[in-house]
C-alpha positions as CSV (number, residue, x, y, z in Angstrom):
1,M,0.0,0.0,-0.1
2,D,2.9,2.4,0.9
3,R,4.4,1.8,-2.4
4,I,1.2,2.6,-4.2
5,L,0.9,5.9,-2.4
6,K,4.4,6.8,-3.0
7,T,3.8,6.1,-6.9
8,I,0.8,8.1,-6.8
9,L,2.5,10.9,-5.1
10,I,5.5,10.9,-7.5
11,V,3.2,11.1,-10.5
12,I,1.4,14.0,-8.8
13,I,4.5,15.9,-8.3
14,L,5.8,15.1,-11.8
15,S,2.7,16.4,-13.4
16,A,2.8,19.6,-11.5
17,L,6.4,20.2,-12.6
18,L,5.7,19.3,-16.1
19,S,2.7,21.9,-16.2
20,C,5.0,24.5,-14.9
21,G,7.4,23.9,-17.7
22,V,10.2,23.0,-15.5
23,F,11.5,20.4,-17.8
24,F,10.5,21.7,-21.2
25,T,10.6,25.4,-21.0
26,P,13.9,26.6,-19.3
27,L,13.7,30.3,-18.2
28,E,16.4,31.4,-20.5
29,D,14.7,30.0,-23.6
30,R,11.4,31.7,-23.0
31,W,12.2,34.8,-25.0
32,N,13.6,32.9,-27.9
33,P,10.8,32.8,-30.6
34,A,12.7,30.3,-32.6
35,D,12.7,27.8,-29.7
36,P,10.0,25.4,-30.1
37,K,9.8,25.1,-26.4
38,S,9.0,28.8,-26.1
39,E,5.8,29.9,-24.3
40,L,5.7,33.2,-26.1
41,L,2.2,34.2,-27.3
42,S,2.0,36.9,-30.1
43,F,-0.6,39.5,-30.6
44,H,-1.0,42.1,-33.3
45,P,-2.7,45.5,-32.3
46,T,-6.4,45.8,-33.0
47,I,-6.0,49.5,-32.9
48,D,-2.8,51.4,-33.9
49,G,-1.9,54.9,-35.0
50,Y,-0.8,58.1,-33.8
51,A,-2.4,61.2,-32.2
52,H,-1.7,64.4,-34.1
53,S,-1.3,67.9,-32.5
54,T,-3.0,69.2,-35.8
55,S,-5.7,67.8,-38.1
56,P,-6.4,65.1,-38.5
57,F,-6.0,64.5,-34.8
58,W,-5.9,60.7,-35.2
59,E,-4.1,58.9,-38.0
60,G,-4.7,55.2,-38.1
61,A,-5.1,54.2,-41.6
62,L,-1.5,54.7,-42.7
63,T,1.1,51.9,-43.2
64,Q,3.4,53.9,-40.7
65,L,3.6,54.9,-37.1
66,L,5.3,58.0,-36.3
67,V,6.4,59.3,-32.9
68,W,7.6,63.0,-32.6
69,E,8.1,65.1,-29.5
70,N,5.2,67.5,-29.0
71,S,3.5,66.6,-32.3
72,K,3.0,62.8,-32.6
73,N,2.2,60.0,-30.0
74,I,1.8,56.4,-30.9
75,L,-1.0,54.5,-29.5
76,L,-1.5,50.7,-29.6
77,R,-4.4,48.6,-28.3
78,F,-4.7,44.8,-28.1
79,D,-7.6,42.4,-27.8
80,T,-6.9,40.9,-24.5
81,D,-9.5,38.1,-24.5
82,N,-7.1,35.6,-25.3
83,F,-4.2,36.8,-23.0
84,P,-3.1,34.6,-20.2
85,R,-5.0,35.6,-17.0
86,V,-1.5,36.4,-15.4
87,V,1.4,37.8,-17.6
88,A,4.8,37.0,-16.4
89,D,6.5,39.3,-19.0
90,S,5.8,41.1,-22.2
91,H,7.8,42.8,-25.0
92,L,6.7,45.1,-27.8
93,R,8.4,44.5,-31.2
94,L,8.4,47.4,-33.6
95,W,9.9,47.3,-37.2
96,V,12.0,50.3,-37.9
97,I,11.4,52.4,-41.1
98,A,13.3,55.6,-40.5
99,T,15.2,57.0,-37.5
100,P,16.4,60.6,-36.8
101,S,20.1,61.6,-36.8
102,V,20.2,61.9,-32.9
103,T,19.7,59.4,-30.2
104,T,16.0,59.1,-29.4
105,Q,14.5,58.1,-26.0
106,L,11.1,56.6,-26.1
107,S,8.8,56.6,-23.1
108,I,6.1,53.9,-22.9
109,Y,3.1,54.2,-20.5
110,R,0.1,52.1,-19.8
111,I,-3.2,53.6,-20.8
112,K,-5.6,53.8,-18.0
113,S,-8.7,55.2,-19.6
114,D,-10.9,53.7,-22.1
115,W,-10.5,55.3,-25.5
116,E,-11.6,55.2,-29.2
117,P,-9.7,57.2,-31.9
118,D,-11.4,60.1,-33.5
119,P,-9.8,62.0,-36.3
120,D,-12.2,64.9,-35.8
121,D,-11.8,65.5,-32.2
122,S,-9.6,68.6,-31.8
123,K,-9.1,67.6,-28.0
124,F,-7.8,64.1,-28.7
125,Y,-4.1,65.1,-28.7
126,N,-4.5,66.9,-25.4
127,T,-6.6,64.0,-24.0
128,V,-3.6,61.6,-24.9
129,N,-1.1,63.9,-23.2
130,N,-2.9,63.9,-19.9
131,P,-0.6,62.1,-17.3
132,G,-2.2,60.4,-14.5
133,V,-5.7,60.5,-16.1
134,F,-5.2,59.0,-19.7
135,Y,-2.0,57.1,-18.9
136,D,-0.3,55.9,-15.6
137,D,2.6,58.1,-15.3
138,S,3.8,56.2,-12.1
139,R,5.3,53.3,-14.2
140,V,7.3,54.0,-17.3
141,T,9.5,52.0,-19.7
142,K,12.3,54.1,-21.2
143,F,14.0,52.7,-24.4
144,I,16.8,54.2,-26.2
145,V,17.0,54.1,-30.0
146,P,20.4,55.0,-31.4
147,A,20.9,57.8,-33.9
148,F,20.7,56.2,-37.6
149,A,19.5,52.8,-36.1
150,P,19.4,50.2,-38.7
151,V,16.2,50.3,-40.8
152,A,14.2,47.1,-41.9
153,E,15.2,45.7,-38.5
154,Y,13.0,45.6,-35.4
155,I,13.4,46.9,-31.8
156,E,12.0,45.0,-28.8
157,I,10.9,46.9,-25.9
158,P,10.6,45.1,-22.5
159,L,7.3,46.3,-20.8
160,G,7.8,44.8,-17.5
161,E,8.1,48.2,-15.8
162,V,4.7,49.2,-17.3
163,F,2.6,46.2,-16.3
164,S,2.3,44.4,-13.0
165,G,1.4,41.3,-14.6
166,K,-2.4,41.3,-14.5
167,R,-4.3,40.8,-17.8
168,D,-6.6,43.8,-17.2
169,E,-3.6,46.1,-17.3
170,L,-3.2,45.3,-20.8
171,A,-6.8,46.0,-21.9
172,N,-6.5,49.8,-22.9
173,G,-3.0,49.4,-24.5
174,I,0.0,51.7,-24.4
175,V,1.1,55.2,-25.6
176,I,4.5,56.0,-26.8
177,F,6.2,59.4,-26.5
178,S,9.6,60.6,-27.9
179,N,12.0,63.2,-26.7
180,V,13.2,64.2,-30.1
181,A,11.5,66.8,-32.4
182,D,12.0,64.6,-35.5
183,A,10.0,61.5,-36.7
184,L,11.0,58.1,-35.6
185,T,9.0,55.8,-37.8
186,F,7.8,52.1,-37.7
187,H,5.6,49.9,-39.7
188,S,2.0,49.8,-38.8
189,N,-0.5,47.0,-38.7
190,E,-1.6,48.2,-42.0
191,S,1.9,47.6,-43.5
192,S,2.1,45.9,-46.8
193,V,5.4,44.4,-45.9
194,Q,4.7,41.0,-44.6
195,G,5.8,40.2,-41.1
196,T,6.6,43.9,-40.2
197,E,3.4,44.6,-38.1
198,P,3.8,45.7,-34.5
199,V,3.7,42.5,-32.2
200,L,3.1,42.3,-28.5
201,L,5.0,39.1,-27.2
202,V,3.4,37.8,-23.9
203,E,4.7,35.2,-21.7
204,P,2.2,33.5,-19.4
205,E,3.1,33.0,-15.7
């Protein structure tokens, strides 16, 4: 009887370890999309574009995303219905089209408020730039893009500083600001170049 109980206990423990990925998903491999053992989930934005300081006040139909200090801010929103309940980590991948001749610092924040893009809303740009109300300014990811960064390549921005790990915090998306008065340009979800759309990479806990 003791042997049977021990066998059952061992099976239960092994099942728990396997479900956690202890054997099949080493931690150092989880951020390797080429690894078949990777647990990464990928999501394209359901809404992507940028808020203008001038008309149109929202641009979401172009093949490009632009971020420019005091002029254009990128907004991305994802359908979180299929997200894991708890997110262990997340990265944002953006494909570069053009970069300024100076180093650019991007600041990425979690959007707190529910929002819908409106190209005719003259207050939309000011709404987006409202810290503490539209976005959570208590947590920020800062990411440096070098001057003349290679085009036709992607940058991958860790978002661990922005999200605490709860799925609900991803529901309204993110807003991206730049500190440079020159356009840093990425492919949008409407890009005609296959495989260059923005991607949110999510690791379940």
